[in-house]
Each structure stands twice: as C-alpha cells, then as structure tokens.
C-alpha positions, 0 to 999 in steps of 0.5 A: 875829519874825524874817523867815526869813534865806535872801536876801543883801539888797543895802543898797537900798530901792526905795519907787518904779518908772516904767518902767524906773527904780526909786526908793529910799527916799532919792530915788535913781533907778536904772535897772532892767535886771533887771525882778525877774527878769524879772517886770516885762514892761511897766514899773513904774506903767504907768497902763492896769495901774493903773486896771485893778487900781485899778478891779478891786479895788474891784468884786471881787478875789476869789472862788472858781473854783466860779463862773464869771468872765469875766476868765478867759475873756477873758484866754484869749482874748487870750492865744490871739490874741497868742500864736498858740495859741488852739487850746489850752486854759488853766489858771490857777495863781499861780506858775511853779513851780506852772505846772510841777508842773501840767505834769508832773502832766498828762503823768504822767495822759497816758501814765501814766509817771513819769521826766522829762527835763531840761537840764543847768543847769535851772531849773524851780522849787522846789516838790516835783517842780519842784525835782527838775527843777532841776539844784542838787542845793543845793536839792533836799531829800531828801523830793524826791530821787526818781529821777523825773529825768534830767538831759541835755547841752543840744542833743545829741540823740542823747543824748535820743534814747537815753533816750526810745528806753527808753520810759518817759518822761513828759515832756521839759521845755525852757527854749529860753533858760536864764535861771539856767543862763547865758542858753544856747539851744537850737537850732532843729535840737535842737528839730525833733528833739526833737519828733518823738522825743517823737511816736514815743515818745509823750512829753508835750513841755513848754516852761517860758516863764517867763523866757523867754517872754510876749515877752521873746525878740523873739517872744511865745515862745522855743521859736516861734524854733525852728518847733515847737509843745510839748504844754505851755506854762507862764508865769509872770513876766511875764504878771502885771508883778508880780502873782503869777499862773501859767499852763498853756497846754495842746494839744487831745490832753489832755482835762480831767477834773473835779477832776484840777487845781485851785488856790485863789488862780489866775485871780482877779478881781484877777490876770486883771485884771492880765494883761488889762492887760499884754496890752492894752499889749503889744499897743498899744505893740507890745512884743514887736517893741520887745523884738526891736529894742532886744535886738538893738541891745544885744547888737550893741553889747555884742559890741564889749566887747573885756572881754566873753568872750561875748554871747548871748540873744536880745531882752531876754534877754541874758547877759555872760559874762566870763573872771573872776567878775562880783561886782564888776562888778556892785556897780558897776554898782549902787552907782557906775552906779546899773543893776540887774542879775542873775547866773548863776552867777558868770561872767554878767550877765544883762539882764532888763529890761522890754520897753519899754526905749528905745534911749535907755535902752541907751544910758544903760545901755553908757555907765554900762558903759562907765565900769564896764569902764574 
C-alpha cells in the first residue's frame, strides 16, 4: 500500500530529538526552530516527560470515559492554576480541529444560532466546520461549504460590529496571533471592543489558542496580552509535547448536559500523563518567562537585518516577512546551516521553537541566518 501523497517532503528522516535539537538517520544534527508546527513545547525527549509517559503506559494506557480517570482532574487543576482559568470547565479531546469543532458546537447550543465570524487569513483546522472557518478555499470541499462563516479584516472593529448587529451571529473565533496567516497580531483595542460587542449581542467569543497559546507568546495565552477573557478557549499542539491531544476551556456561563459532547480517545490516561508532565516542566523551568525573554531578544536582533521587510510576533512565535519569496532562504537554512524553520505563504518565515530555547541557541541561529542572507 502506498501513502496518500498530500505532503511535499524534505528528503530528511528525523529519528532522534533532544531539547531544541534533532538528528537524522545519518547522524546529522539540526537546530529545531519550528518544533513540528509549534507542537514541541518543553523540548524533545525531556527526561521528566519520558519518565511520566513510560510509567503510565506500563500501568494503563487507555480506558473509556465511562469510568473515573483522576488524571483528568489533576490535569484540569494544574492547567487552571498555571493559566489563571481555574473557574472554567475543561473538556478533553484529541486535536486542535476537534477542539474548534466542539467550541463552535457549544456556542450554537448556547444561543441557537449558526453564523460564525472569523478573521481573513484564519486557520482553524481541517474538519467539517473548522475547515469552513479556515480562510483557504483550496482546502474547503464542497460538502464543507455550507455558508456558516463570514471572513472579516483583522482589527477593523466597525466591520465586525456591522455583522454582530444583525443579531444572528453564533460565535466569533479569533487567533490573537495568526500562525498560518503570517504571524499577525490583534490589537488590545480591537479585542476589548470585540469582547464588549459579543456581550451586547449575546455572541460567544472563542479564542483559538492552538498555536499561539500554552506559553508560546510569553504569557500562558496570547489573548492575555489584550486584557480580555473569552467565553471559550481552544488548545492543542503544545499541550502534549507531541502526544496527540486537544482541549476546550469553557466559561461558567455554559451548563454541561450529559451526552452533549463526547469522545473515545480524548483525555485518555496516557495523554493526561503527557500533559501533566508538560505543565510540570513549564512551571519548574519557568518556560513561559523564558519564551518572553528569548523571544524578545530574537525579535530585537532580527530587526537589525536589513534584508527583512518586517519582524512580527510575541514570545517564541515570530514571523519574518521578506519582499521576495523565501523558498531558497528556508532551503539554505535547512540544508546548508542545518536549521528547521517554517513558512507562512510565500514571503514569511515562521519561528516556533520549543519554549526551552536558550539565549546561546538563539545566537547560534542568528549566526547561521546571517550566513544565509550574506
């Protein structure tokens, strides 16, 4: 059987990782400034993470959600403490797209409406409603194009107010730092105005923190830079440091109903052990503070490169926009300088390293990047 060929692949076989470094099957070491699409939060093969998963899988990897799993409550308690949302409720699933599907379902249950507002260049996933809320017609199949979603310009509050005033909007879904959309940031003024409008029109405000959350921005959640509290927060990627997992943080305004949401694998014992280990390391090693410090340093230094048109981001979520396509720059970084990075569109390089990136590793990247641009 052949693999279904939908991914353009670099001819590199990564077989090992440690911290912010990975190795291929030929023993070549690479500096990882992409973390597998922002998934690796505490570093590859962190010893505490390895120990927690190993012990848990030796005891029990999985049983159904029809019985008590105390690891779920332990995870919820720790996440509430670290994030500042201990008064919210937590629903565990398997991926970011699934988190967004459930968030939108909750919103529609809440107010009975069906229309959703999202940003232009939004990316919210590839499943049914999540992909419709993704501003990329190339990946929206006809069966998904059901007219639920209106795309609006970022930070243009009057455009959003015009739509909200129609009274039929179920939910507003926002990435406070757009990832696939090019590391573009909302303003505090926009988010505070949007929060007030959602309250006025009884619309659910959802913050998609799947890529920009979990410490990456230098605060636990990116929306915390704007001074608002959403009704629903979706998480995935960094929550499990590579173990497939997602979650929805749900405000007290929602009342759970038996059977309303469900999942087979979500919140299983092994996934919870992985997520608890991530929070342990984030707290003990102060990785949110590290993301803020190292990210600020990287952005300051990158702004000194005259070849870069604009540097955008917060914490360790950084975009570098160039006037010309960056395909060759990225390839040279990877194959000549042995550094993994990501892209947004044709002109933006994305940096999404593990949150444990050190100042010394940041300097190594800057030196290698300088050689590529020379």
